[in-house]
C-alpha positions as CSV (number, residue, x, y, z in Angstrom):
1,M,-128.2,68.4,-60.5
2,Q,-129.0,65.2,-58.6
3,A,-126.3,65.9,-56.0
4,R,-128.3,68.8,-54.5
5,P,-131.1,66.7,-53.1
6,A,-128.5,64.4,-51.5
7,R,-126.8,67.5,-49.9
8,K,-130.2,68.7,-48.6
9,A,-130.9,65.3,-47.2
10,A,-127.5,65.1,-45.6
11,A,-128.0,68.6,-44.1
12,S,-131.4,67.6,-42.9
13,D,-130.0,64.4,-41.3
14,D,-127.2,66.3,-39.7
15,A,-129.7,68.8,-38.2
16,L,-131.8,66.0,-36.9
17,L,-128.8,64.4,-35.3
18,N,-127.8,67.7,-33.7
19,Q,-131.3,68.1,-32.3
20,G,-131.1,64.5,-30.9
21,V,-127.8,65.3,-29.3
22,E,-129.1,68.4,-27.6
23,E,-132.2,66.6,-26.5
24,I,-130.4,63.7,-24.9
25,I,-128.0,66.0,-23.1
26,R,-130.9,68.1,-21.8
27,E,-132.6,64.9,-20.5
28,H,-129.4,64.3,-18.5
29,D,-129.3,67.8,-17.1
30,G,-126.4,68.9,-19.3
31,D,-124.2,66.0,-18.2
32,A,-122.7,64.8,-21.5
33,R,-120.9,61.9,-19.8
34,A,-124.2,60.6,-18.4
35,A,-125.8,61.1,-21.9
36,V,-123.1,59.1,-23.6
37,R,-123.3,56.4,-20.9
38,S,-127.1,56.2,-21.5
39,L,-126.7,55.9,-25.2
40,L,-124.0,53.2,-24.9
41,E,-126.4,51.2,-22.6
42,M,-129.1,51.5,-25.2
43,V,-126.8,50.3,-27.9
44,S,-125.7,47.3,-25.8
45,Y,-129.4,46.5,-25.1
46,F,-130.2,46.6,-28.8
47,E,-127.1,44.5,-29.8
48,K,-128.2,41.8,-27.3
49,A,-131.7,41.9,-28.6
50,R,-130.4,41.5,-32.2
51,D,-128.2,38.6,-31.2
52,R,-131.1,36.9,-29.5
53,G,-133.2,37.4,-32.6
54,L,-130.4,36.0,-34.8
55,D,-130.1,33.0,-32.5
56,L,-133.8,32.3,-32.9
57,V,-133.7,32.6,-36.7
58,S,-130.7,30.3,-36.8
59,V,-132.4,27.6,-34.7
60,G,-135.6,27.9,-36.8
61,D,-133.6,27.7,-40.0
62,A,-131.8,24.6,-38.8
63,R,-135.1,22.9,-37.8
64,S,-136.6,23.5,-41.2
65,K,-133.6,22.0,-42.9
66,L,-133.6,18.9,-40.8
67,Q,-137.2,18.1,-41.3
C-alpha cells in the first residue's frame, strides 16, 4: 500500500516536468533547439556558481584548520 503514494508523487513530478517543458518551449516561440540551448546555458551557469561556492568553502575550511 505504500507504493501508491510514491506512484502518485512520481506521476505528479512527471506532470510538472511536462508543464515545464511546454513552458520553456513556449517562451522560445516553439523553437525546441533554442529552449534546450537556454537550459544548457542555465545549467552551465549554476555549475560554475556551485564550483565557486565549493572553492570558497574549501579555502575557509583550510584557514580554520591552519589557525
